[in-house]
C-alpha positions, 0 to 999 in steps of 0.5 A: 098135582092139585088136591081136587084130582087126588084119587083118594078124594075121587074115590069117595064118590059121594054126590056132595063131592061131585057137586063140590068138584063142579063148583070148584072147577067152574069157579076157576073156569069163570075166572079164566073167562070161559064162555057159557057153553064151555061152563055147561060142558065142563059141569057135565064132564066133571059129574061124569068123571066122578061117576066113572071113578065110583064105578071103578073106571079111570075115565069117561067117554067124551062122546057121551057128554056131547050135545053138539058136534064132538069137535065143537064140544071138544073146543068148548071144553078146551076153552075152559083152560082146565083141560089138556089135550097133549099126550104128556098131560101137564099141570091142568086138572083134566086130560082129554086124549086123542081117543076121546077119553076124558080123565082126571089128570092123576089117573091119566098120569098113572096109566102113562107111567104104568105103561112106560114101566111095563113096556120097558120091562117087556123090551128087555132083551130076552134070555135063552131058556134052552139051557134049562130044558132038562129042568123044565122036562123034569119039573113038568113030567107029571103033566104029560099023563093028563094031556091029550095027544098033541096038546101043548103043556101051557104050564111048562110054556108059561115057565119057559116064557118067564125064564126068558123074559123080565115080564110074564103075565099068566092068566088062569082060573082056579085049578089051572095050575098057576101055583104049580107053574110058579113053583117050577119056575122059581125052582128053575131060577134057583137052580140057575142062581141059588142067590136069587132074591124072590119075593111073593106078594098079593093084594090082600093078606088072605090072598098072600097067606093062601099063595104061600100055603099053596106054593108050599104044597106045590113045592113038596115034590121039589128037591130039598136043596131047592125047596129050602131056598123058596120064600118063607114069607109072603106080603101084601102089596102095601106092606111090601112097598112100606105103607106109612100109617099117617101118609098116602106114600110108600117107603119104596119107589123108583128112587128107593127100589125094592131089594129083590130079583124076582117078584111074583104077584098073585091075584093080580086081577085085584090090583088097581091102577094106582097101586099097580103103578107104584109097585112096578115103579118100585122094582129094581132096574134088572128085576123080573115081574111075574103077574098071576091072576084070572082075567075072568074074575071081577076087577079091583074095587078101586079104579082101573082094570089093570090085569084084564087090559094087560093080558087081553091078547096072548099073542106070541111072535114066531121068534118067541114060539121057536124059542119056546120050542127050544126050551120045552121040546113042544113044536112051535106049530102047536104053540098057537095063541089062545086068542087073536094073534095080532101082537099087542104092545106087550107081545111075548109076555102073556099066556092063558092057562085053560086046562083045568086040573081040579075040575074034570070034564064031568065036574058040574062046577067046572062046566058052570064056570066055563059057561059063566066065563063066556056068558053061555045061557047053557049055565042055567041048564048046568044048574038044573042038571046037577043037584049034587054039586050045584043047587039053584033056589028061587026064594019067594018075594021079599026078605029071606025067610027064617027057614032059609036063614036057618038053611044058610046057617046050616052050612056052618054046622061043623064050626057051630059044633066046635063052638058048642063044645067050647073049642078053645083052639083058634086054629081049629076054629078058624079052619072049620069056619073057612070051609064054608061062606055065605056070599052076597052080590050087594051090601045093602037091601033085604038080601044084602050082606048087612041084612043077611049077616045080621040075621045069621048072627042073631040065629048063631047067638041063639043056637049057642045060647049067647044072646047079648045086647046089641051094643055088645057084639063079642062072643066066644067064636065070633068070626071077624072080618077086617074092613080097613088096613092097619099097617101098625098091627099088620091087619088088612082089609079082608083078613078074617079072624076068630074071637076068644075070651082072653081070661080077663073079661075081654076078648082077643082075635086070632089071625092066621099068619102067612108063614104059618101059626096064629097071632092074636090082637086084643079086640079093643085094638082092631080097626073097623071090622064086622062079623064075617058070617056073610061077605060080598063077592068082591071081598071073597076074591083071593079066598077058597072054600069047600062050599059057597052059598050065593045070594042075589038081590031080588031086583036087578042091579048093575053089579050083577054080571057074569064076572060076579057069578064066575068069581062067586062060583069059583070060590067053591071047591065042591058045592055051590048053592045059589039063591036067586030067581032064575030070571035074575041069574039070567040077567047077570049072565047076559051082562059083562063088565065094561070098564072105561080105561085107556091103559091099552092106548097108553101101552100103544103110545109107549111102544111107539118111537119118541115124538109119535102122536098118542094112539087114536084108538 
């Protein structure tokens, strides 16, 4: 594989990089004797691919580049000598698949490898879960009271499905019981074999810590003999794989697999294509993989919408539904799929959890989340009708006023009160800070994280009487957001800590441990970071707060989608305030994320007998 198709380089995404890439490949094509028409379409193709990578897409649609007939353009591109159209790709830098998707070869290879590994997992002969029916009945007994007559218990079905399969994909929004399901599933695995090596992981440090904490709460009702066997630690995916500080590689891969029997990955919608591939390939041959996430959330920041592609169709075969009836007592006829029933390559692996146990039928946040999920214009009506849990503010044109900044800062009142009282307990300070968060849709601009965050920090310093020169960002109680992974320190992008004075004229920053407790890092050793009073919606994934304030930009922006609104709203447990012109909110509601990718086609290819031509879809 060559340097010019490395994902690290592609993800820089700057204009100079696109230009440099084009010049590099055009130079090779000229030396290969490519005709002028081939050079012209090659230049457009490379620019489109770099733009696609910047947008989080793994490929570009070739038909969007053609100015002549698609077939003529295809022949012209192949004539450059830099493009492969073989299903197995090769050493050429670009790949054009049979479905008209154009790739940098590395991304095509990742899709193909991930599809092959997942298909192998899904093909493994299913085990019977019927022998654990008593355990499943006992563990999910409390759900029965909350279900409508005849309504199947999808949590129980998800656990039963995971007991019979080596690959299980569970999608559900906050409050649908993913952690409850996981706790019961792990209890079943441990009751069957107490020596089962179970590992918990998530894409970010905060998500990993929250997963462990939530699992501990969900497992409180389990017998002590089982509870004592549950994992006491959770990992970021990078830490689990053994990321090397000075290298893009990992200690664990197919040749050096992880030492585990079952891996549960939470917040799977946040994992990108490259990392998902490396993780699945590092699993032992007989391991079990449980993916938990929310298909309606924003996808990963990096290229690929892996989780959305994997759980797109929760079809279950008649044979699988009968096996689930045997394991749960729920009639097979009632186990109807949540969407189309045509079976996907990963059939009998996916379940959607749709009943919400946190937000009841009358919950304003629950109703708003449901409307956002489907793009229902009634979302605006829900906002207008619920002045308690939900509020929609329409700020005047221009930057947010000082009064609005004060209003936003007021959400941190409990936290500020602790700082004014010279609170010195970092755990209590962090707990107070984590009850509320200001989220913005964009990073730059008058209503972006940078501008709003700076205004909030200035007013916070003023309120505390701790104004300082701009060159000195530190003060007691400063909330800090880590922006870059530091494997040596065990700090990861998205981690949040609280600064305190170290007694020697400097500062140290305290972070919550996934296993409980706090640890400290000298402020001078921190990787790239910023004050955490405001953050992007993307960074808030994997977090939950009591209250959330969401700020949308004044002008329309492609990042404004229903997935962004849904992700922001579902970060809140009890209250959401949205600062946006109604028309801007409506624009976001009407726009859905559509990432180009071919993982579904690669799964179709992997499911076909050897020698069959790749999917045309």
